[in-house]
Backbone as a chain_set.jsonl record, in Angstrom:
{"seq": "MRAGGSQRTTIGVIGFGTVRVVPPEAIGEEEAKRAGFPDRAGLLAFLGRRAAGEVYRIELRLLGPDPRVDLRERLPDGAELEGIRRRLERLDHAGRHGPWTEATLRAIAEQPATRAAELAAALGRERLPFKLDVRKLKELGLTESLERGYRLSPRGRAVLASLSGGGRVPAPPRTRPSRSPRREDR", "coords": {"N": [[20.316, 6.361, 9.206], [21.211, 3.786, 11.358], [23.249, 1.134, 12.58], [21.492, -1.56, 13.983], [19.114, -0.221, 14.142], [15.675, 0.265, 13.018], [13.004, 0.351, 10.585], [9.713, 1.084, 9.459], [8.199, -0.067, 6.514], [6.526, -0.329, 3.301], [6.658, -3.03, 2.799], [6.964, -4.21, 5.229], [8.578, -4.339, 8.465], [11.868, -3.306, 8.426], [15.199, -4.148, 9.353], [18.339, -2.659, 10.237], [21.53, -3.724, 9.668], [24.955, -3.886, 9.565], [26.446, -0.74, 8.813], [28.34, 0.988, 6.635], [30.875, 3.02, 5.118], [31.755, 2.793, 1.705], [34.03, 2.64, -1.025], [32.995, 3.432, -4.35], [34.214, 1.833, -6.343], [34.621, -0.54, -5.026], [32.291, -1.943, -5.083], [30.661, -4.819, -6.07], [29.476, -6.894, -8.827], [27.37, -8.702, -8.082], [26.502, -7.478, -5.705], [25.456, -5.097, -6.715], [23.279, -6.079, -8.158], [21.763, -7.21, -6.056], [21.058, -4.856, -4.874], [19.133, -3.956, -6.54], [19.707, -3.14, -9.101], [20.32, -3.665, -12.637], [22.92, -4.341, -13.249], [26.394, -3.834, -12.338], [27.386, -1.607, -13.706], [25.055, -0.124, -14.138], [24.405, 0.623, -11.509], [26.678, 2.177, -10.845], [26.391, 4.235, -12.728], [24.051, 5.387, -11.794], [24.947, 6.291, -9.255], [26.797, 8.144, -10.159], [25.203, 10.228, -11.064], [24.297, 11.428, -8.815], [24.605, 13.859, -6.133], [27.794, 14.864, -4.912], [29.39, 12.878, -2.434], [29.543, 10.443, 0.2], [29.36, 6.869, -0.268], [27.303, 4.424, 1.069], [27.235, 1.158, 2.385], [24.659, -0.77, 3.371], [23.423, -3.157, 5.435], [20.493, -4.956, 5.209], [17.562, -6.43, 6.67], [14.55, -8.261, 6.733], [12.383, -7.823, 9.316], [9.787, -8.414, 10.01], [6.162, -8.237, 9.701], [4.451, -5.021, 9.507], [3.38, -3.929, 12.561], [1.181, -2.292, 12.858], [-0.684, -2.961, 10.981], [-2.094, -5.29, 11.788], [-3.029, -4.212, 14.175], [-4.838, -2.162, 13.436], [-7.012, -3.606, 12.58], [-7.967, -4.802, 14.827], [-10.481, -4.621, 17.156], [-11.003, -2.486, 19.922], [-11.328, -3.463, 23.371], [-13.275, -2.601, 26.301], [-11.487, -1.586, 28.354], [-9.17, -1.089, 26.858], [-10.185, 0.727, 25.029], [-10.726, 2.869, 26.707], [-8.106, 3.536, 27.402], [-7.146, 4.378, 24.909], [-8.742, 6.603, 24.493], [-7.811, 8.253, 26.558], [-5.202, 8.64, 25.64], [-5.737, 10.049, 23.286], [-6.816, 12.375, 24.421], [-4.503, 13.379, 25.655], [-2.962, 13.897, 23.38], [-4.561, 15.914, 22.257], [-4.302, 17.923, 24.221], [-1.593, 18.452, 24.062], [-1.314, 19.493, 21.573], [-0.656, 22.254, 19.374], [-2.671, 23.718, 18.358], [-5.027, 23.424, 19.703], [-7.723, 21.106, 20.653], [-7.815, 18.354, 18.444], [-8.052, 15.713, 17.646], [-10.572, 14.237, 17.511], [-11.978, 15.761, 15.588], [-10.308, 15.41, 13.389], [-10.401, 12.631, 12.988], [-13.142, 12.426, 12.395], [-13.323, 13.978, 10.054], [-11.777, 12.428, 8.29], [-13.305, 10.097, 8.312], [-15.674, 11.011, 7.143], [-14.81, 11.856, 4.682], [-13.279, 9.856, 3.113], [-10.262, 8.911, 1.36], [-9.503, 11.428, 0.587], [-7.34, 14.045, -0.269], [-4.609, 15.061, 1.826], [-4.066, 17.823, 1.907], [-6.527, 18.963, 1.242], [-8.196, 18.043, 3.334], [-6.871, 19.197, 5.509], [-7.156, 21.939, 4.939], [-9.942, 22.182, 5.117], [-10.225, 21.902, 7.825], [-8.996, 24.121, 8.725], [-6.235, 24.049, 8.936], [-2.631, 23.733, 8.493], [-1.037, 21.835, 5.929], [1.332, 20.114, 6.368], [1.717, 19.997, 9.298], [-0.784, 18.862, 9.832], [-0.576, 16.363, 8.524], [1.428, 15.186, 10.087], [0.02, 14.913, 12.488], [-1.956, 13.101, 11.67], [-0.342, 10.877, 11.31], [0.206, 10.266, 13.963], [-2.25, 9.291, 14.795], [-2.334, 7.107, 13.161], [-0.319, 5.549, 14.292], [-1.655, 4.609, 16.467], [-3.283, 2.828, 15.324], [-5.589, 3.755, 14.15], [-6.044, 5.015, 11.717], [-5.533, 4.634, 8.174], [-3.282, 4.866, 5.537], [-3.952, 5.634, 2.181], [-3.699, 5.19, -1.393], [-4.425, 7.677, -2.275], [-4.934, 9.991, 0.042], [-6.604, 9.151, 3.135], [-8.174, 6.671, 5.291], [-10.466, 5.616, 7.848], [-9.616, 2.982, 10.018], [-11.08, -0.215, 10.97], [-10.747, -0.237, 13.755], [-10.39, 2.509, 14.195], [-12.922, 3.461, 13.438], [-14.478, 2.345, 15.477], [-13.419, 3.636, 17.725], [-13.976, 6.32, 17.1], [-16.792, 6.228, 17.103], [-17.195, 5.764, 19.83], [-16.218, 8.135, 20.893], [-17.988, 9.928, 19.913], [-20.23, 9.525, 21.378], [-21.581, 7.234, 20.639], [-22.52, 7.963, 18.241], [-23.359, 7.974, 14.686], [-21.033, 6.606, 12.463], [-19.529, 6.979, 9.35], [-19.637, 4.288, 6.973], [-16.925, 2.202, 5.792], [-15.148, 2.717, 2.654], [-16.145, 0.758, -0.218], [-14.354, -0.389, -2.024], [-11.032, -1.742, -2.164], [-8.101, 0.015, -1.942], [-4.925, 0.325, -3.677], [-1.955, -1.054, -2.143], [0.304, 0.45, -2.237], [1.14, 3.357, -1.303], [1.378, 6.75, -2.511], [3.431, 9.238, -1.537], [3.146, 11.984, -2.196], [0.475, 12.34, -2.595], [-0.868, 12.233, -0.207]], "CA": [[20.242, 4.952, 9.551], [22.325, 3.289, 12.163], [23.203, -0.306, 12.844], [20.611, -1.908, 15.095], [17.862, 0.504, 14.016], [14.666, -0.348, 12.155], [12.093, 1.289, 9.951], [8.554, 0.47, 8.827], [8.081, 0.191, 5.073], [5.336, -0.959, 2.731], [6.797, -4.5, 2.811], [7.084, -4.637, 6.609], [9.619, -3.665, 9.241], [13.214, -3.748, 8.055], [16.246, -3.854, 10.326], [19.616, -2.274, 9.681], [22.711, -4.382, 10.237], [26.138, -3.029, 9.446], [26.382, 0.45, 7.987], [29.721, 1.453, 6.485], [31.233, 3.74, 3.894], [32.535, 1.993, 0.759], [34.335, 3.328, -2.279], [32.192, 2.843, -5.438], [34.947, 0.784, -7.067], [34.592, -1.781, -4.257], [30.979, -2.58, -5.239], [30.71, -5.893, -7.036], [28.334, -7.151, -9.722], [26.265, -9.31, -7.309], [25.959, -6.47, -4.781], [24.642, -4.177, -7.509], [22.017, -6.763, -8.472], [20.989, -7.293, -4.824], [20.56, -3.504, -4.589], [18.039, -3.673, -7.454], [20.185, -2.652, -10.402], [20.549, -4.786, -13.549], [24.341, -4.7, -13.217], [27.279, -2.896, -11.656], [27.451, -0.382, -14.52], [23.829, 0.637, -13.856], [24.551, 1.221, -10.174], [27.701, 3.227, -10.913], [25.798, 5.349, -13.466], [23.129, 6.026, -10.838], [25.751, 7.015, -8.276], [27.422, 9.252, -10.847], [24.235, 11.329, -11.228], [23.982, 11.964, -7.485], [25.519, 14.877, -5.613], [29.01, 14.304, -4.314], [29.222, 12.401, -1.06], [29.995, 9.071, 0.447], [28.467, 5.765, -0.602], [27.198, 3.555, 2.218], [26.713, -0.21, 2.235], [23.778, -0.985, 4.517], [22.869, -4.518, 5.485], [19.078, -4.927, 5.552], [16.882, -7.712, 6.863], [13.135, -8.102, 7.025], [12.105, -8.235, 10.693], [8.428, -8.924, 10.107], [5.121, -7.326, 9.199], [4.196, -3.791, 10.246], [2.382, -4.291, 13.585], [-0.007, -1.446, 12.768], [-1.653, -3.595, 10.082], [-2.98, -6.087, 12.649], [-3.636, -3.349, 15.191], [-5.992, -1.412, 12.928], [-8.151, -4.52, 12.418], [-8.383, -5.276, 16.144], [-11.39, -3.721, 17.867], [-10.595, -2.378, 21.33], [-12.313, -3.76, 24.417], [-13.582, -1.443, 27.143], [-10.306, -1.03, 28.999], [-8.286, -0.56, 25.823], [-10.844, 1.899, 24.486], [-10.479, 3.95, 27.661], [-6.689, 3.921, 27.246], [-7.017, 5.132, 23.66], [-9.372, 7.901, 24.719], [-6.862, 9.047, 27.367], [-4.102, 9.011, 24.759], [-6.238, 11.121, 22.404], [-6.887, 13.594, 25.225], [-3.13, 13.901, 25.816], [-2.594, 14.489, 22.081], [-5.303, 17.17, 22.135], [-3.729, 18.927, 25.146], [-0.243, 18.757, 23.625], [-1.369, 20.139, 20.259], [-0.461, 23.708, 19.345], [-3.851, 24.347, 17.79], [-6.195, 22.983, 20.447], [-8.178, 19.738, 20.398], [-7.839, 18.075, 17.012], [-8.136, 14.285, 17.313], [-11.908, 13.82, 17.07], [-12.298, 16.454, 14.338], [-9.526, 14.783, 12.32], [-11.01, 11.314, 12.735], [-14.447, 12.631, 11.757], [-13.085, 14.449, 8.684], [-11.334, 11.287, 7.503], [-14.449, 9.197, 8.181], [-16.659, 11.59, 6.255], [-14.222, 12.101, 3.364], [-12.14, 8.962, 2.872], [-9.531, 9.052, 0.096], [-9.36, 12.851, 0.275], [-5.945, 14.471, -0.086], [-4.317, 15.723, 3.094], [-4.165, 19.281, 1.766], [-7.945, 19.329, 1.279], [-8.685, 17.816, 4.693], [-6.271, 20.199, 6.383], [-7.8, 23.231, 4.651], [-11.31, 22.132, 5.663], [-10.102, 22.015, 9.271], [-8.266, 25.343, 9.03], [-4.883, 23.649, 9.347], [-1.625, 23.617, 7.455], [-0.927, 20.453, 5.468], [2.38, 19.3, 6.993], [1.367, 19.641, 10.681], [-1.932, 17.948, 9.776], [-0.078, 15.031, 8.19], [2.11, 14.659, 11.284], [-1.017, 14.499, 13.425], [-2.584, 11.86, 11.177], [0.602, 9.783, 11.613], [0.024, 9.904, 15.382], [-3.445, 8.461, 14.814], [-1.949, 5.858, 12.485], [0.433, 4.764, 15.287], [-2.646, 3.985, 17.373], [-4.075, 1.893, 14.527], [-6.898, 4.337, 13.893], [-6.161, 5.44, 10.328], [-4.769, 3.897, 7.184], [-2.956, 5.653, 4.357], [-4.386, 5.101, 0.909], [-2.989, 5.764, -2.557], [-4.765, 9.09, -2.204], [-5.61, 10.313, 1.301], [-6.657, 8.23, 4.28], [-9.489, 6.198, 5.731], [-10.434, 5.068, 9.196], [-9.558, 1.529, 10.147], [-12.174, -0.694, 11.831], [-10.434, 0.229, 15.111], [-10.656, 3.934, 14.203], [-14.366, 3.667, 13.42], [-14.978, 2.012, 16.816], [-13.01, 4.698, 18.636], [-14.758, 7.525, 16.79], [-18.155, 6.016, 17.591], [-17.208, 5.919, 21.281], [-16.001, 9.561, 21.175], [-19.191, 10.662, 19.486], [-21.357, 9.081, 22.182], [-22.337, 6.234, 19.909], [-23.045, 8.555, 16.988], [-23.127, 7.246, 13.444], [-19.751, 6.781, 11.775], [-19.698, 6.469, 7.984], [-19.081, 2.973, 6.634], [-15.712, 2.326, 4.985], [-15.386, 2.568, 1.209], [-16.309, -0.637, -0.604], [-13.191, -0.884, -2.776], [-9.727, -1.706, -1.476], [-7.092, 0.672, -2.781], [-3.583, -0.257, -3.765], [-1.169, -1.008, -0.919], [1.521, 1.218, -2.439], [0.769, 4.772, -1.284], [2.276, 7.766, -3.047], [3.547, 10.262, -0.51], [2.71, 13.321, -2.596], [-0.977, 12.401, -2.637], [-1.467, 12.219, 1.122]], "C": [[21.464, 4.595, 10.388], [22.143, 1.817, 12.415], [22.352, -0.568, 14.074], [19.263, -1.216, 15.011], [16.879, -0.264, 13.129], [13.764, 0.74, 11.593], [10.921, 0.515, 9.343], [8.511, 0.877, 7.367], [6.815, -0.481, 4.574], [5.443, -2.491, 2.711], [6.883, -5.052, 4.226], [8.174, -3.839, 7.31], [10.971, -4.218, 8.815], [14.175, -3.317, 9.143], [17.539, -3.535, 9.624], [20.722, -2.993, 10.422], [23.886, -3.418, 10.144], [25.888, -1.873, 8.472], [27.816, 0.948, 7.862], [29.911, 2.119, 5.122], [32.061, 2.798, 3.024], [32.859, 2.832, -0.456], [33.527, 2.666, -3.404], [32.909, 1.724, -6.175], [34.969, -0.54, -6.316], [33.26, -2.527, -4.395], [31.042, -3.595, -6.365], [29.418, -6.045, -7.817], [27.138, -7.702, -8.936], [25.659, -8.313, -6.329], [25.049, -5.483, -5.515], [23.299, -4.807, -7.819], [21.143, -6.886, -7.227], [20.409, -5.936, -4.429], [19.471, -3.085, -5.577], [18.427, -3.133, -8.807], [20.439, -3.845, -11.321], [22.002, -5.275, -13.533], [25.122, -3.603, -12.509], [27.336, -1.557, -12.397], [26.238, 0.499, -14.274], [23.898, 1.335, -12.5], [25.55, 2.38, -10.206], [27.174, 4.445, -11.692], [24.825, 6.123, -12.564], [23.898, 6.858, -9.837], [26.42, 8.233, -8.899], [26.515, 10.447, -11.044], [23.918, 12.009, -9.911], [24.99, 13.028, -7.098], [26.721, 14.164, -4.977], [28.716, 13.902, -2.877], [29.679, 10.985, -0.968], [28.908, 8.066, 0.063], [28.485, 4.822, 0.606], [26.683, 2.178, 1.798], [25.934, -0.471, 3.52], [23.206, -2.396, 4.417], [21.432, -4.412, 5.991], [18.562, -6.335, 5.793], [15.424, -7.422, 7.211], [12.88, -8.662, 8.43], [10.707, -8.826, 10.853], [7.425, -7.905, 9.584], [5.01, -6.07, 10.075], [3.105, -4.105, 11.272], [1.126, -3.451, 13.508], [-1.085, -2.065, 11.887], [-2.626, -4.435, 10.913], [-3.719, -5.231, 13.659], [-4.879, -2.66, 14.664], [-7.205, -2.315, 12.686], [-8.726, -4.976, 13.755], [-9.259, -4.249, 16.85], [-11.022, -3.687, 19.337], [-11.723, -2.807, 22.263], [-12.48, -2.52, 25.289], [-12.365, -0.787, 27.754], [-9.356, -0.414, 27.972], [-8.878, 0.711, 25.205], [-10.628, 3.094, 25.405], [-9.038, 4.446, 27.582], [-6.482, 4.745, 25.978], [-7.615, 6.53, 23.841], [-8.473, 8.807, 25.55], [-5.687, 9.517, 26.506], [-4.524, 10.134, 23.815], [-6.37, 12.433, 23.157], [-5.517, 14.218, 25.431], [-2.654, 14.538, 24.505], [-3.283, 15.832, 21.89], [-4.68, 18.251, 22.995], [-2.328, 19.345, 24.695], [-0.213, 19.51, 22.298], [-1.255, 21.653, 20.363], [-1.707, 24.45, 18.871], [-5.13, 23.889, 18.468], [-6.587, 21.552, 20.11], [-8.337, 19.489, 18.901], [-8.183, 16.618, 16.687], [-9.514, 13.888, 16.783], [-12.281, 14.474, 15.741], [-11.55, 15.818, 13.169], [-10.092, 13.418, 11.976], [-12.332, 11.473, 11.992], [-14.254, 13.087, 10.299], [-12.646, 13.292, 7.781], [-12.482, 10.317, 7.278], [-15.445, 9.717, 7.155], [-16.149, 11.788, 4.833], [-13.035, 11.185, 3.119], [-11.535, 9.202, 1.485], [-9.448, 10.506, -0.372], [-7.929, 13.27, 0.604], [-5.78, 15.221, 1.232], [-4.472, 17.231, 3.01], [-5.62, 19.734, 1.844], [-8.534, 19.154, 2.674], [-8.157, 18.895, 5.639], [-6.942, 21.55, 6.191], [-9.214, 23.276, 5.231], [-11.307, 22.286, 7.182], [-9.357, 23.281, 9.69], [-6.846, 25.088, 9.493], [-3.931, 23.695, 8.169], [-1.398, 22.14, 7.152], [0.113, 19.628, 6.244], [2.101, 19.006, 8.464], [0.17, 18.685, 10.754], [-1.469, 16.528, 9.511], [0.662, 14.389, 9.36], [1.11, 14.17, 12.311], [-1.697, 13.207, 12.97], [-1.637, 10.671, 11.437], [0.495, 9.344, 13.069], [-1.208, 9.005, 15.529], [-3.165, 7.1, 14.166], [-1.17, 4.949, 13.449], [-0.493, 4.039, 16.246], [-3.533, 2.984, 16.63], [-5.439, 2.428, 14.119], [-7.113, 4.741, 12.438], [-5.264, 4.57, 9.443], [-4.511, 4.819, 6.001], [-3.38, 4.911, 3.099], [-3.5, 5.654, -0.196], [-3.211, 7.26, -2.586], [-5.526, 9.311, -0.902], [-5.548, 9.205, 2.33], [-8.06, 7.644, 4.415], [-9.338, 5.741, 7.155], [-10.334, 3.551, 9.109], [-10.798, 1.087, 10.927], [-11.984, -0.209, 13.273], [-10.766, 1.734, 15.22], [-12.138, 4.25, 14.211], [-14.964, 3.404, 14.797], [-14.627, 3.111, 17.801], [-13.815, 5.956, 18.361], [-16.196, 7.393, 17.28], [-18.234, 6.204, 19.097], [-17.02, 7.401, 21.665], [-17.246, 10.368, 20.894], [-20.412, 10.246, 20.289], [-22.228, 8.091, 21.45], [-22.938, 6.753, 18.625], [-22.657, 7.732, 15.777], [-21.775, 7.616, 12.86], [-19.909, 6.218, 10.376], [-19.022, 5.118, 7.771], [-17.826, 3.183, 5.793], [-16.048, 2.213, 3.502], [-15.424, 1.101, 0.83], [-15.116, -1.202, -1.357], [-11.928, -0.782, -1.952], [-8.72, -1.053, -2.408], [-5.785, -0.104, -2.789], [-2.848, -0.11, -2.441], [0.11, -0.197, -1.089], [1.183, 2.712, -2.496], [1.825, 5.653, -1.925], [2.278, 8.911, -2.076], [2.986, 11.605, -0.94], [1.193, 13.444, -2.603], [-1.617, 12.452, -1.259], [-1.443, 13.572, 1.752]], "O": [[22.58, 5.05, 10.141], [21.021, 1.312, 12.459], [22.477, 0.122, 15.086], [18.344, -1.587, 15.742], [17.214, -1.306, 12.566], [13.76, 1.88, 12.057], [11.103, -0.567, 8.784], [8.759, 2.035, 7.028], [6.11, -1.132, 5.345], [4.424, -3.175, 2.616], [6.874, -6.27, 4.4], [8.63, -2.807, 6.817], [11.199, -5.427, 8.837], [14.004, -2.274, 9.774], [17.82, -4.064, 8.549], [20.843, -2.889, 11.643], [23.806, -2.275, 10.595], [25.212, -2.024, 7.455], [28.443, 1.294, 8.864], [29.222, 1.827, 4.144], [32.946, 2.096, 3.515], [32.044, 3.653, -0.877], [33.388, 1.443, -3.406], [32.27, 0.758, -6.593], [35.301, -1.569, -6.904], [33.12, -3.634, -3.874], [31.432, -3.266, -7.485], [28.406, -5.414, -7.512], [26.016, -7.224, -9.104], [24.443, -8.295, -6.136], [24.004, -5.086, -4.999], [22.273, -4.13, -7.749], [19.93, -6.695, -7.302], [19.395, -5.868, -3.735], [18.938, -1.981, -5.471], [17.567, -2.712, -9.581], [20.744, -4.935, -10.836], [22.28, -6.451, -13.767], [24.565, -2.572, -12.13], [27.333, -0.497, -11.77], [26.359, 1.722, -14.207], [23.499, 2.492, -12.364], [25.284, 3.446, -9.649], [27.492, 5.579, -11.334], [24.79, 7.353, -12.579], [23.547, 8.012, -9.591], [26.591, 9.252, -8.229], [26.998, 11.572, -11.178], [23.316, 13.083, -9.908], [26.086, 13.098, -7.655], [26.636, 13.006, -4.568], [27.893, 14.518, -2.198], [30.147, 10.397, -1.943], [27.716, 8.372, 0.07], [29.553, 4.464, 1.104], [25.798, 2.068, 0.95], [26.486, -0.4, 4.618], [22.582, -2.759, 3.42], [21.178, -3.855, 7.059], [19.048, -7.303, 5.209], [15.119, -6.45, 7.902], [13.134, -9.838, 8.691], [10.478, -9.649, 11.739], [7.8, -6.843, 9.088], [5.425, -6.069, 11.234], [2.007, -4.509, 10.887], [0.092, -3.853, 14.041], [-2.264, -1.738, 12.023], [-3.842, -4.309, 10.762], [-4.884, -5.48, 13.966], [-5.882, -2.578, 15.373], [-8.327, -1.814, 12.597], [-9.847, -5.482, 13.809], [-8.818, -3.129, 17.111], [-10.758, -4.728, 19.939], [-12.9, -2.56, 22.001], [-11.867, -1.489, 25.014], [-12.216, 0.433, 27.686], [-8.803, 0.662, 28.2], [-8.15, 1.655, 24.898], [-10.375, 4.204, 24.938], [-8.786, 5.646, 27.685], [-5.717, 5.71, 25.984], [-7.042, 7.519, 23.385], [-8.382, 10.004, 25.277], [-5.234, 10.655, 26.631], [-3.755, 11.063, 23.57], [-6.073, 13.494, 22.608], [-5.375, 15.44, 25.389], [-2.02, 15.593, 24.518], [-2.665, 16.784, 21.415], [-4.539, 19.388, 22.545], [-1.924, 20.485, 24.927], [0.808, 20.099, 21.942], [-1.709, 22.253, 21.338], [-1.782, 25.674, 18.974], [-6.205, 23.956, 17.872], [-5.88, 20.863, 19.375], [-8.916, 20.303, 18.181], [-8.569, 16.321, 15.557], [-9.615, 13.271, 15.723], [-12.84, 13.816, 14.863], [-12.101, 15.7, 12.074], [-10.245, 13.085, 10.801], [-12.606, 10.724, 11.055], [-14.963, 12.615, 9.41], [-13.093, 13.191, 6.639], [-12.627, 9.769, 6.185], [-16.0, 8.939, 6.379], [-16.936, 11.878, 3.89], [-11.912, 11.656, 2.938], [-12.221, 9.641, 0.563], [-9.337, 10.78, -1.567], [-7.383, 12.887, 1.639], [-6.686, 15.918, 1.689], [-4.963, 17.853, 3.952], [-5.918, 20.769, 2.441], [-9.282, 20.009, 3.148], [-8.897, 19.435, 6.461], [-7.261, 22.232, 7.165], [-9.63, 24.299, 5.776], [-12.289, 22.752, 7.759], [-9.113, 23.491, 10.878], [-6.314, 25.814, 10.333], [-4.346, 23.698, 7.01], [-1.552, 21.293, 8.032], [-0.209, 18.543, 6.729], [2.235, 17.851, 8.869], [0.114, 17.813, 11.62], [-1.907, 15.592, 10.181], [0.535, 13.188, 9.596], [1.319, 13.132, 12.94], [-1.98, 12.327, 13.784], [-2.101, 9.575, 11.752], [0.676, 8.165, 13.372], [-1.191, 8.057, 16.314], [-3.704, 6.077, 14.587], [-1.339, 3.729, 13.428], [-0.153, 2.979, 16.772], [-4.42, 2.37, 17.223], [-6.34, 1.659, 13.782], [-8.253, 4.802, 11.978], [-4.368, 3.874, 9.919], [-5.429, 5.48, 5.517], [-3.184, 3.701, 2.98], [-2.641, 6.499, 0.058], [-2.295, 8.026, -2.887], [-6.662, 8.854, -0.77], [-4.59, 8.434, 2.396], [-8.999, 8.068, 3.741], [-8.226, 5.503, 7.628], [-10.912, 2.928, 8.218], [-11.499, 1.929, 11.489], [-12.948, 0.182, 13.931], [-11.349, 2.174, 16.211], [-12.58, 5.176, 14.891], [-15.847, 4.136, 15.245], [-15.456, 3.482, 18.631], [-14.291, 6.598, 19.298], [-16.757, 8.349, 17.816], [-19.22, 6.74, 19.602], [-17.597, 7.863, 22.65], [-17.521, 11.367, 21.559], [-21.533, 10.586, 19.912], [-23.45, 8.087, 21.601], [-23.757, 6.087, 17.991], [-21.749, 6.903, 15.832], [-21.421, 8.792, 12.774], [-20.376, 5.09, 10.22], [-17.959, 4.85, 8.33], [-17.675, 4.222, 5.151], [-17.096, 1.684, 3.133], [-14.795, 0.278, 1.494], [-14.896, -2.413, -1.319], [-11.764, 0.136, -1.148], [-8.511, -1.514, -3.531], [-5.579, -1.045, -2.022], [-3.085, 0.843, -1.699], [0.929, -0.156, -0.171], [0.968, 3.27, -3.572], [3.016, 5.345, -1.888], [1.231, 9.502, -1.812], [2.398, 12.307, -0.118], [0.674, 14.56, -2.617], [-2.819, 12.697, -1.16], [-1.91, 13.736, 2.879]]}, "num_chains": 1, "name": "protein.A"}
């Protein structure tokens, strides 16, 4: 993390203000509570269990919602759809294992809420590179991470239908999963 940077989280995009090293004894009671600990003693106990190293004070601020949330609900018009298709072609050409975007979208559409390891195996891929590729699709607003696995967004279903020549794309699952994904399940 560096001052001026940002990161997407489950609560939205957070920005990093000042980042500086502080000695643990300089941490006050209120700072410990703002960091999510019941008191200073709890924070110091937590720090005591960690490997040796420096303690950083990082100023955080909420910048706003994750823009991908709105993006995945927005259906692309003709020009935007063509731009997405070109982007998918570039991703396919840049991939180390040949074209993968349509097959990945189709696998997610046909098996929503399926663990990444299972989807990757079905496609003859390794789990970690597969997950990195799904993140690229997520950046385009085409997929959404679930508590377990993924699903296509409305935008992703529209794009897949256009790639498939108007072919049938499975409907989304009827239940809405929790918004707090567990990384080990994807």
